[in-house]
DOMI-885352 format. One record per atom (N, C-alpha, C): residue number from 1; atom name; x, y, z. Coordinates in pm, 1 decimal. Layout:
# DOMI-885352
TINU; NUM; CA; X; Y; Z
...
***
This chain:
# DOMI-885352
TINU; 1; N; 2464.4; 1917.3; 8505.8
TINU; 1; CA; 2338.8; 1969.2; 8437.8
TINU; 1; C; 2354.9; 2130.0; 8455.6
TINU; 2; N; 2344.4; 2204.2; 8341.2
TINU; 2; CA; 2351.9; 2339.8; 8368.2
TINU; 2; C; 2222.7; 2395.9; 8409.7
TINU; 3; N; 2221.3; 2538.9; 8457.2
TINU; 3; CA; 2098.4; 2601.7; 8509.9
TINU; 3; C; 1982.2; 2597.5; 8406.0
TINU; 4; N; 2004.0; 2620.7; 8284.6
TINU; 4; CA; 1896.8; 2631.1; 8202.1
TINU; 4; C; 1828.7; 2488.5; 8179.2
TINU; 5; N; 1912.9; 2383.6; 8169.9
TINU; 5; CA; 1852.4; 2251.3; 8156.7
TINU; 5; C; 1767.5; 2217.4; 8299.0
TINU; 6; N; 1836.3; 2247.8; 8398.2
TINU; 6; CA; 1767.1; 2225.4; 8536.0
TINU; 6; C; 1635.5; 2291.1; 8528.6
TINU; 7; N; 1633.7; 2429.2; 8495.5
TINU; 7; CA; 1497.4; 2494.1; 8488.8
TINU; 7; C; 1401.4; 2442.9; 8385.5
TINU; 8; N; 1440.3; 2379.9; 8283.3
TINU; 8; CA; 1354.7; 2312.7; 8186.8
TINU; 8; C; 1291.0; 2191.6; 8257.9
TINU; 9; N; 1367.7; 2130.7; 8335.0
TINU; 9; CA; 1309.8; 2008.4; 8410.2
TINU; 9; C; 1221.4; 2048.7; 8528.5
TINU; 10; N; 1259.8; 2173.5; 8589.1
TINU; 10; CA; 1169.3; 2223.0; 8684.7
TINU; 10; C; 1039.6; 2259.0; 8628.1
TINU; 11; N; 1034.3; 2322.5; 8501.8
TINU; 11; CA; 910.6; 2361.6; 8446.1
TINU; 11; C; 819.7; 2233.4; 8414.8
TINU; 12; N; 889.7; 2138.5; 8359.9
TINU; 12; CA; 804.4; 2018.3; 8336.9
TINU; 12; C; 756.9; 1947.2; 8453.5
TINU; 13; N; 838.0; 1950.5; 8557.2
TINU; 13; CA; 773.7; 1886.9; 8691.5
TINU; 13; C; 664.0; 1970.4; 8739.9
TINU; 14; N; 672.9; 2094.3; 8738.2
TINU; 14; CA; 582.0; 2197.0; 8781.3
TINU; 14; C; 445.4; 2176.1; 8699.3
TINU; 15; N; 471.7; 2172.7; 8574.6
TINU; 15; CA; 344.2; 2159.9; 8489.2
TINU; 15; C; 275.8; 2020.1; 8514.0
TINU; 16; N; 349.6; 1918.0; 8544.8
TINU; 16; CA; 296.7; 1773.5; 8567.4
TINU; 16; C; 228.4; 1781.0; 8699.0
TINU; 17; N; 283.3; 1863.2; 8803.5
TINU; 17; CA; 219.7; 1856.8; 8929.5
TINU; 17; C; 87.7; 1942.8; 8918.1
TINU; 18; N; 74.0; 2051.6; 8848.4
TINU; 18; CA; -56.4; 2105.1; 8807.5
TINU; 18; C; -149.2; 2016.5; 8751.4
TINU; 19; N; -118.8; 1951.8; 8644.6
TINU; 19; CA; -189.9; 1862.3; 8569.2
TINU; 19; C; -257.0; 1753.2; 8655.7
TINU; 20; N; -177.0; 1700.7; 8741.4
TINU; 20; CA; -219.3; 1599.4; 8841.3
TINU; 20; C; -337.5; 1650.8; 8926.0
TINU; 21; N; -341.4; 1788.9; 8940.7
TINU; 21; CA; -444.6; 1843.4; 9025.0
TINU; 21; C; -556.3; 1890.6; 8941.6
TINU; 22; N; -572.1; 1848.0; 8805.6
TINU; 22; CA; -679.9; 1884.8; 8727.2
TINU; 22; C; -662.6; 2013.5; 8649.7
TINU; 23; N; -549.3; 2086.9; 8650.8
TINU; 23; CA; -527.1; 2223.0; 8586.7
TINU; 23; C; -490.6; 2176.9; 8442.7
TINU; 24; N; -533.2; 2268.7; 8353.5
TINU; 24; CA; -482.1; 2254.5; 8216.5
TINU; 24; C; -369.7; 2367.0; 8204.7
TINU; 25; N; -273.0; 2339.6; 8119.0
TINU; 25; CA; -152.6; 2414.1; 8100.6
TINU; 25; C; -153.3; 2501.4; 7969.6
TINU; 26; N; -114.8; 2623.0; 7980.6
TINU; 26; CA; -120.0; 2689.2; 7852.2
TINU; 26; C; 29.1; 2772.1; 7854.8
TINU; 27; N; 92.3; 2746.8; 7747.8
TINU; 27; CA; 227.3; 2803.8; 7746.1
TINU; 27; C; 223.5; 2951.2; 7732.0
TINU; 28; N; 315.2; 3017.0; 7780.2
TINU; 28; CA; 337.6; 3159.5; 7772.5
TINU; 28; C; 359.6; 3195.0; 7629.3
TINU; 29; N; 298.2; 3305.6; 7574.8
TINU; 29; CA; 318.0; 3331.2; 7426.7
TINU; 29; C; 472.5; 3408.0; 7412.8
TINU; 30; N; 536.3; 3430.8; 7521.8
TINU; 30; CA; 654.9; 3502.0; 7511.4
TINU; 30; C; 761.5; 3401.9; 7581.9
TINU; 31; N; 852.7; 3344.3; 7492.1
TINU; 31; CA; 951.9; 3258.9; 7564.8
TINU; 31; C; 1045.0; 3338.8; 7642.4
TINU; 32; N; 1092.8; 3280.7; 7769.1
TINU; 32; CA; 1178.5; 3348.4; 7856.7
TINU; 32; C; 1125.4; 3476.9; 7899.8
TINU; 33; N; 995.1; 3489.9; 7911.6
TINU; 33; CA; 934.8; 3612.3; 7953.1
TINU; 33; C; 913.5; 3618.0; 8115.6
TINU; 34; N; 816.8; 3694.6; 8149.4
TINU; 34; CA; 794.9; 3715.2; 8289.9
TINU; 34; C; 727.6; 3587.3; 8358.6
TINU; 35; N; 668.6; 3505.5; 8268.4
TINU; 35; CA; 599.8; 3389.7; 8330.9
TINU; 35; C; 638.9; 3263.8; 8240.1
TINU; 36; N; 639.3; 3142.5; 8292.4
TINU; 36; CA; 677.2; 3028.8; 8207.7
TINU; 36; C; 554.0; 2957.4; 8154.7
TINU; 37; N; 437.0; 2955.6; 8223.8
TINU; 37; CA; 306.4; 2904.5; 8179.2
TINU; 37; C; 192.0; 2957.7; 8265.8
TINU; 38; N; 81.4; 2933.9; 8200.1
TINU; 38; CA; -44.9; 2964.8; 8274.0
TINU; 38; C; -108.3; 2829.6; 8321.7
TINU; 39; N; -146.8; 2821.8; 8453.3
TINU; 39; CA; -217.7; 2710.4; 8496.2
TINU; 39; C; -372.0; 2750.3; 8511.2
TINU; 40; N; -466.2; 2675.9; 8441.4
TINU; 40; CA; -600.3; 2712.3; 8444.5
TINU; 40; C; -676.0; 2595.6; 8513.1
TINU; 41; N; -748.9; 2642.0; 8613.9
TINU; 41; CA; -829.3; 2542.8; 8696.4
TINU; 41; C; -953.1; 2507.3; 8619.7
TINU; 42; N; -1011.2; 2402.2; 8663.8
TINU; 42; CA; -1148.6; 2355.6; 8614.5
TINU; 42; C; -1250.5; 2462.9; 8625.0
TINU; 43; N; -1240.3; 2566.8; 8733.7
TINU; 43; CA; -1341.1; 2658.3; 8768.0
TINU; 43; C; -1307.9; 2779.3; 8674.6
TINU; 44; N; -1196.1; 2778.3; 8598.3
TINU; 44; CA; -1156.4; 2889.0; 8520.1
TINU; 44; C; -1060.9; 2987.5; 8569.1
TINU; 45; N; -1018.5; 2976.4; 8695.7
TINU; 45; CA; -913.5; 3046.6; 8751.0
TINU; 45; C; -777.1; 3029.6; 8684.1
TINU; 46; N; -719.9; 3144.3; 8635.1
TINU; 46; CA; -595.9; 3148.8; 8573.2
TINU; 46; C; -471.7; 3195.7; 8662.6
TINU; 47; N; -374.3; 3108.4; 8677.8
TINU; 47; CA; -256.9; 3145.7; 8758.8
TINU; 47; C; -141.5; 3160.4; 8663.3
TINU; 48; N; -74.0; 3268.5; 8672.4
TINU; 48; CA; 58.7; 3293.9; 8613.6
TINU; 48; C; 176.6; 3234.8; 8680.7
TINU; 49; N; 251.2; 3145.0; 8624.0
TINU; 49; CA; 354.7; 3065.6; 8700.1
TINU; 49; C; 493.3; 3096.8; 8640.4
TINU; 50; N; 588.4; 3137.4; 8727.7
TINU; 50; CA; 719.8; 3147.6; 8695.5
TINU; 50; C; 798.4; 3043.9; 8767.5
TINU; 51; N; 888.6; 2968.4; 8713.1
TINU; 51; CA; 942.4; 2847.5; 8772.7
TINU; 51; C; 1093.2; 2874.7; 8793.8
TINU; 52; N; 1139.5; 2844.4; 8898.1
TINU; 52; CA; 1303.9; 2842.8; 8936.4
TINU; 52; C; 1325.0; 2696.3; 8997.3
TINU; 53; N; 1434.8; 2630.4; 8956.2
TINU; 53; CA; 1464.1; 2508.0; 8995.9
TINU; 53; C; 1597.3; 2513.8; 9082.2
TINU; 54; N; 1596.5; 2422.9; 9186.6
TINU; 54; CA; 1702.4; 2412.7; 9279.3
TINU; 54; C; 1744.9; 2262.7; 9292.1
TINU; 55; N; 1853.7; 2222.0; 9273.7
TINU; 55; CA; 1928.6; 2096.2; 9277.8
TINU; 55; C; 1978.9; 2051.2; 9412.8
TINU; 56; N; 2014.5; 2151.8; 9496.1
TINU; 56; CA; 2085.2; 2118.4; 9627.3
TINU; 56; C; 2065.9; 2233.4; 9728.1
TINU; 57; N; 2075.3; 2198.5; 9854.3
TINU; 57; CA; 2076.1; 2280.6; 9963.5
TINU; 57; C; 2194.6; 2385.4; 9953.8
TINU; 58; N; 2186.6; 2516.7; 9967.8
TINU; 58; CA; 2280.3; 2609.6; 9959.2
TINU; 58; C; 2270.4; 2682.2; 9817.6
TINU; 59; N; 2167.6; 2652.6; 9742.2
TINU; 59; CA; 2147.5; 2712.8; 9617.3
TINU; 59; C; 2069.5; 2855.7; 9642.9
TINU; 60; N; 2075.9; 2935.0; 9549.8
TINU; 60; CA; 2015.3; 3073.5; 9552.0
TINU; 60; C; 1944.5; 3086.8; 9425.3
TINU; 61; N; 1818.5; 3113.6; 9431.8
TINU; 61; CA; 1738.7; 3141.9; 9315.7
TINU; 61; C; 1669.6; 3284.5; 9318.7
TINU; 62; N; 1660.6; 3351.1; 9194.2
TINU; 62; CA; 1614.8; 3480.5; 9209.5
TINU; 62; C; 1550.4; 3519.7; 9081.8
TINU; 63; N; 1483.5; 3630.1; 9073.5
TINU; 63; CA; 1419.6; 3692.0; 8958.4
TINU; 63; C; 1430.5; 3845.6; 8974.7
TINU; 64; N; 1462.6; 3916.2; 8859.5
TINU; 64; CA; 1474.7; 4057.8; 8875.2
TINU; 64; C; 1335.8; 4123.3; 8912.7
TINU; 65; N; 1329.4; 4222.0; 8996.8
TINU; 65; CA; 1221.2; 4281.2; 9045.1
TINU; 65; C; 1147.6; 4340.2; 8928.2
TINU; 66; N; 1202.4; 4385.0; 8827.7
TINU; 66; CA; 1121.1; 4441.6; 8716.2
TINU; 66; C; 1043.7; 4336.1; 8631.1
TINU; 67; N; 1087.1; 4216.4; 8656.9
TINU; 67; CA; 1018.2; 4100.3; 8589.6
TINU; 67; C; 912.8; 4025.0; 8676.9
TINU; 68; N; 894.9; 4064.3; 8796.7
TINU; 68; CA; 810.6; 3984.4; 8892.2
TINU; 68; C; 735.0; 4085.4; 8970.8
TINU; 69; N; 619.1; 4103.4; 8934.2
TINU; 69; CA; 531.1; 4209.9; 9010.1
TINU; 69; C; 459.1; 4149.0; 9130.7
TINU; 70; N; 517.1; 4188.0; 9247.8
TINU; 70; CA; 466.6; 4117.8; 9375.3
TINU; 70; C; 329.3; 4176.9; 9418.1
TINU; 71; N; 275.3; 4258.0; 9338.3
TINU; 71; CA; 133.8; 4306.8; 9372.1
TINU; 71; C; 31.8; 4237.6; 9277.2
TINU; 72; N; 69.9; 4146.5; 9193.3
TINU; 72; CA; -11.4; 4065.8; 9114.5
TINU; 72; C; -64.2; 3932.7; 9190.7
TINU; 73; N; -194.8; 3941.2; 9223.0
TINU; 73; CA; -254.1; 3830.9; 9296.2
TINU; 73; C; -245.0; 3704.9; 9215.4
TINU; 74; N; -241.3; 3703.6; 9082.4
TINU; 74; CA; -244.2; 3575.9; 9005.6
TINU; 74; C; -110.1; 3530.0; 8965.8
TINU; 75; N; -1.4; 3596.1; 9016.8
TINU; 75; CA; 135.4; 3556.5; 8986.4
TINU; 75; C; 191.7; 3477.0; 9097.6
TINU; 76; N; 255.8; 3357.9; 9073.5
TINU; 76; CA; 320.9; 3264.4; 9155.6
TINU; 76; C; 452.9; 3227.1; 9117.9
TINU; 77; N; 548.2; 3211.5; 9209.8
TINU; 77; CA; 683.3; 3146.2; 9167.9
TINU; 77; C; 677.3; 3005.6; 9229.8
TINU; 78; N; 697.3; 2922.3; 9125.7
TINU; 78; CA; 713.5; 2769.5; 9181.2
TINU; 78; C; 861.1; 2741.4; 9182.8
TINU; 79; N; 888.1; 2687.5; 9298.0
TINU; 79; CA; 1017.3; 2646.2; 9325.9
TINU; 79; C; 1030.5; 2496.9; 9314.3
TINU; 80; N; 1099.2; 2444.2; 9220.5
TINU; 80; CA; 1116.1; 2289.8; 9205.6
TINU; 80; C; 1243.0; 2249.8; 9273.8
TINU; 81; N; 1239.8; 2179.4; 9383.5
TINU; 81; CA; 1352.2; 2130.8; 9442.3
TINU; 81; C; 1368.3; 1986.4; 9392.4
TINU; 82; N; 1477.2; 1963.8; 9307.7
TINU; 82; CA; 1505.8; 1843.1; 9240.6
TINU; 82; C; 1651.1; 1789.5; 9281.9
TINU; 83; N; 1664.8; 1726.5; 9389.2
TINU; 83; CA; 1804.0; 1693.9; 9431.9
TINU; 83; C; 1853.4; 1583.4; 9335.6
TINU; 84; N; 1985.0; 1579.3; 9322.6
TINU; 84; CA; 2054.6; 1475.0; 9244.3
TINU; 84; C; 2039.3; 1338.7; 9297.7
TINU; 85; N; 2008.5; 1325.4; 9431.5
TINU; 85; CA; 1986.8; 1200.1; 9493.3
TINU; 85; C; 1869.4; 1149.2; 9466.3
TINU; 86; N; 1823.1; 1034.3; 9534.8
TINU; 86; CA; 1700.0; 974.4; 9525.9
TINU; 86; C; 1587.4; 1039.7; 9616.3
TINU; 87; N; 1618.5; 1158.1; 9674.8
TINU; 87; CA; 1532.1; 1223.5; 9758.2
TINU; 87; C; 1407.5; 1259.6; 9671.4
TINU; 88; N; 1313.4; 1284.4; 9750.1
TINU; 88; CA; 1175.7; 1331.2; 9699.7
TINU; 88; C; 1179.6; 1458.6; 9619.8
TINU; 89; N; 1126.1; 1477.6; 9501.5
TINU; 89; CA; 1126.1; 1611.9; 9433.4
TINU; 89; C; 1007.8; 1689.5; 9491.7
TINU; 90; N; 1015.8; 1806.8; 9525.9
TINU; 90; CA; 927.4; 1883.1; 9596.5
TINU; 90; C; 904.5; 2012.8; 9510.5
TINU; 91; N; 773.3; 2053.7; 9502.1
TINU; 91; CA; 732.7; 2177.2; 9427.3
TINU; 91; C; 678.3; 2267.6; 9540.6
TINU; 92; N; 729.3; 2385.6; 9547.0
TINU; 92; CA; 674.2; 2488.1; 9639.0
TINU; 92; C; 600.5; 2589.9; 9546.4
TINU; 93; N; 495.7; 2637.7; 9597.1
TINU; 93; CA; 426.1; 2746.5; 9516.4
TINU; 93; C; 403.7; 2865.9; 9601.1
TINU; 94; N; 471.2; 2976.5; 9566.7
TINU; 94; CA; 470.7; 3094.1; 9642.4
TINU; 94; C; 411.3; 3207.3; 9576.1
TINU; 95; N; 301.5; 3266.0; 9634.9
TINU; 95; CA; 228.4; 3373.9; 9572.8
TINU; 95; C; 325.2; 3490.7; 9564.3
TINU; 96; N; 324.2; 3565.6; 9467.6
TINU; 96; CA; 418.7; 3685.6; 9442.4
TINU; 96; C; 384.6; 3783.5; 9554.6
TINU; 97; N; 264.3; 3797.8; 9600.4
TINU; 97; CA; 229.4; 3889.7; 9704.0
TINU; 97; C; 298.4; 3864.2; 9846.2
TINU; 98; N; 361.3; 3744.5; 9849.9
TINU; 98; CA; 429.1; 3712.8; 9985.4
TINU; 98; C; 561.5; 3787.6; 9989.8
TINU; 99; N; 627.6; 3835.7; 9881.3
TINU; 99; CA; 751.3; 3900.9; 9875.1
TINU; 99; C; 725.1; 4048.0; 9925.5
TINU; 100; N; 814.0; 4097.1; 9982.7
TINU; 100; CA; 805.1; 4229.0; 10043.7
TINU; 100; C; 721.7; 4241.3; 10177.4
TINU; 101; N; 694.1; 4130.3; 10235.3
TINU; 101; CA; 635.2; 4116.6; 10363.7
TINU; 101; C; 736.4; 4084.1; 10471.1
TINU; 102; N; 859.8; 4078.8; 10441.6
TINU; 102; CA; 962.1; 4038.8; 10543.6
TINU; 102; C; 929.3; 3897.0; 10594.8
TINU; 103; N; 919.4; 3803.8; 10504.9
TINU; 103; CA; 882.6; 3649.9; 10552.9
TINU; 103; C; 1006.2; 3579.1; 10511.3
TINU; 104; N; 1074.0; 3514.6; 10610.0
TINU; 104; CA; 1179.0; 3421.0; 10588.4
TINU; 104; C; 1139.2; 3293.0; 10523.9
TINU; 105; N; 1204.7; 3255.6; 10413.1
TINU; 105; CA; 1326.4; 3292.9; 10358.6
TINU; 105; C; 1321.2; 3381.9; 10231.6
TINU; 106; N; 1205.8; 3441.4; 10206.8
TINU; 106; CA; 1191.9; 3534.6; 10095.2
TINU; 106; C; 1261.0; 3670.2; 10115.3
TINU; 107; N; 1333.6; 3701.9; 10020.2
TINU; 107; CA; 1414.5; 3828.7; 10041.0
TINU; 107; C; 1413.3; 3906.0; 9925.8
TINU; 108; N; 1438.6; 4041.1; 9934.7
TINU; 108; CA; 1459.7; 4137.8; 9827.3
TINU; 108; C; 1602.2; 4197.4; 9849.4
TINU; 109; N; 1662.7; 4211.9; 9729.3
TINU; 109; CA; 1800.8; 4285.0; 9735.4
TINU; 109; C; 1788.6; 4392.3; 9627.8
TINU; 110; N; 1827.4; 4516.6; 9672.1
TINU; 110; CA; 1826.2; 4628.8; 9584.1
TINU; 110; C; 1957.0; 4672.0; 9518.4
TINU; 111; N; 2074.2; 4624.5; 9574.4
TINU; 111; CA; 2196.6; 4653.5; 9518.2
TINU; 111; C; 2214.6; 4811.2; 9487.1
TINU; 112; N; 2177.9; 4893.9; 9588.7
TINU; 112; CA; 2190.7; 5036.6; 9561.7
TINU; 112; C; 2312.9; 5097.6; 9642.5
TINU; 113; N; 2405.7; 5010.2; 9682.9
TINU; 113; CA; 2527.5; 5065.1; 9737.2
TINU; 113; C; 2624.0; 5095.1; 9621.1
TINU; 114; N; 2716.7; 5205.6; 9655.0
TINU; 114; CA; 2818.7; 5226.5; 9551.0
TINU; 114; C; 2896.4; 5112.4; 9514.5
TINU; 115; N; 2922.4; 5091.8; 9377.1
TINU; 115; CA; 2997.1; 4975.3; 9312.3
TINU; 115; C; 2903.7; 4861.9; 9288.7
TINU; 116; N; 2788.9; 4851.2; 9333.9
TINU; 116; CA; 2701.6; 4745.7; 9306.5
TINU; 116; C; 2630.5; 4764.8; 9180.6
TINU; 117; N; 2638.4; 4663.5; 9090.3
TINU; 117; CA; 2580.4; 4690.5; 8946.6
TINU; 117; C; 2465.2; 4599.2; 8921.5
TINU; 118; N; 2451.1; 4497.9; 9000.4
TINU; 118; CA; 2328.0; 4391.3; 8977.6
TINU; 118; C; 2190.9; 4457.7; 8987.1
TINU; 119; N; 2088.5; 4414.2; 8912.2
TINU; 119; CA; 1969.0; 4462.6; 8915.7
TINU; 119; C; 1891.5; 4421.5; 9047.6
TINU; 120; N; 1804.7; 4499.6; 9096.1
TINU; 120; CA; 1721.9; 4458.2; 9216.7
TINU; 120; C; 1652.9; 4339.8; 9192.5
TINU; 121; N; 1637.6; 4241.7; 9282.1
TINU; 121; CA; 1587.6; 4114.8; 9265.0
TINU; 121; C; 1512.7; 4059.8; 9385.8
TINU; 122; N; 1414.5; 3966.0; 9364.0
TINU; 122; CA; 1350.1; 3891.6; 9467.2
TINU; 122; C; 1423.1; 3752.6; 9465.8
TINU; 123; N; 1453.5; 3700.0; 9584.9
TINU; 123; CA; 1522.9; 3567.1; 9578.3
TINU; 123; C; 1498.3; 3486.7; 9698.2
TINU; 124; N; 1556.3; 3365.9; 9703.0
TINU; 124; CA; 1542.1; 3277.7; 9813.6
TINU; 124; C; 1688.6; 3198.3; 9821.6
TINU; 125; N; 1735.8; 3205.9; 9941.1
TINU; 125; CA; 1871.4; 3129.6; 9972.5
TINU; 125; C; 1812.2; 3009.0; 10028.2
TINU; 126; N; 1845.2; 2893.0; 9960.2
TINU; 126; CA; 1776.1; 2757.3; 9991.4
TINU; 126; C; 1878.3; 2679.6; 10074.2
TINU; 127; N; 1878.0; 2726.6; 10223.0
TINU; 127; CA; 1958.1; 2637.7; 10306.7
TINU; 127; C; 1866.1; 2538.4; 10366.8
TINU; 128; N; 1922.8; 2457.5; 10460.5
TINU; 128; CA; 1840.0; 2361.2; 10528.0
TINU; 128; C; 1717.6; 2419.7; 10610.6
TINU; 129; N; 1752.4; 2534.7; 10684.8
TINU; 129; CA; 1661.3; 2604.3; 10764.1
TINU; 129; C; 1544.4; 2666.1; 10661.2
TINU; 130; N; 1590.1; 2721.0; 10548.0
TINU; 130; CA; 1492.0; 2766.9; 10457.5
TINU; 130; C; 1410.2; 2668.5; 10408.0
TINU; 131; N; 1469.7; 2537.6; 10372.7
TINU; 131; CA; 1386.6; 2433.6; 10326.2
TINU; 131; C; 1273.3; 2405.9; 10423.1
TINU; 132; N; 1309.3; 2394.0; 10553.7
TINU; 132; CA; 1208.1; 2376.1; 10657.6
TINU; 132; C; 1102.0; 2484.4; 10659.0
TINU; 133; N; 1151.2; 2605.2; 10640.8
TINU; 133; CA; 1051.2; 2718.5; 10637.4
TINU; 133; C; 971.3; 2730.4; 10522.9
TINU; 134; N; 1010.7; 2665.6; 10412.7
TINU; 134; CA; 933.1; 2663.8; 10290.2
TINU; 134; C; 819.0; 2559.0; 10299.4
TINU; 135; N; 807.0; 2485.8; 10401.1
TINU; 135; CA; 695.9; 2376.3; 10409.5
TINU; 135; C; 568.7; 2440.9; 10404.0
TINU; 136; N; 547.4; 2571.0; 10458.9
TINU; 136; CA; 416.0; 2631.2; 10426.8
TINU; 136; C; 380.6; 2656.6; 10295.3
TINU; 137; N; 472.4; 2649.9; 10204.2
TINU; 137; CA; 452.2; 2679.2; 10053.3
TINU; 137; C; 449.6; 2555.1; 9971.9
TINU; 138; N; 445.6; 2437.7; 10032.9
TINU; 138; CA; 453.1; 2317.3; 9965.0
TINU; 138; C; 321.6; 2320.8; 9874.9
TINU; 139; N; 335.2; 2270.9; 9750.2
TINU; 139; CA; 230.5; 2284.4; 9640.3
TINU; 139; C; 102.4; 2236.3; 9690.1
TINU; 140; N; 105.3; 2120.7; 9754.9
TINU; 140; CA; -24.9; 2059.3; 9810.1
TINU; 140; C; -99.6; 2139.9; 9910.0
TINU; 141; N; -24.4; 2220.5; 9994.4
TINU; 141; CA; -88.3; 2308.0; 10093.7
TINU; 141; C; -133.3; 2427.5; 10037.9
TINU; 142; N; -51.1; 2491.4; 9937.6
TINU; 142; CA; -112.5; 2615.6; 9879.8
TINU; 142; C; -223.6; 2586.8; 9792.4
TINU; 143; N; -216.1; 2488.0; 9705.2
TINU; 143; CA; -326.8; 2460.5; 9596.3
TINU; 143; C; -457.6; 2437.3; 9666.2
TINU; 144; N; -449.6; 2388.0; 9787.5
TINU; 144; CA; -585.5; 2347.1; 9849.9
TINU; 144; C; -640.8; 2470.5; 9909.2
TINU; 145; N; -575.7; 2590.2; 9922.7
TINU; 145; CA; -640.0; 2706.1; 9970.3
TINU; 145; C; -688.5; 2802.3; 9861.4
TINU; 146; N; -664.8; 2760.1; 9737.8
TINU; 146; CA; -698.6; 2851.8; 9623.3
TINU; 146; C; -839.7; 2808.0; 9572.3
***
């Protein structure tokens, strides 16, 4: 499964997870934009959701810094862990405001050394240790605090 197809499955899983909690889903008017969808609670709170999907330990997911405003309190990155095995599929929900706080495993890369040409990015290296650290961002725990 290529990365684009994996992300489409991740978006579908994340939308379903929100709907199971009573949220309505509104598609982003801009395909492949800064967000994948809006999740609207029964109380009217609107969350902007960007999804990244991971299928195995050792994966790295990222988004360019110019496309992910870490100062936006309504913006979240949903990381959908969807292993190829029969393991449980897990959705993590990370507030954008968590990036830039030096919290493991969230990291920023600036690529400002000579010869580096990649755009600055926010990312997660999804190791076994990182998976354990991500438990505080499990969807059910984060959504209950909002």
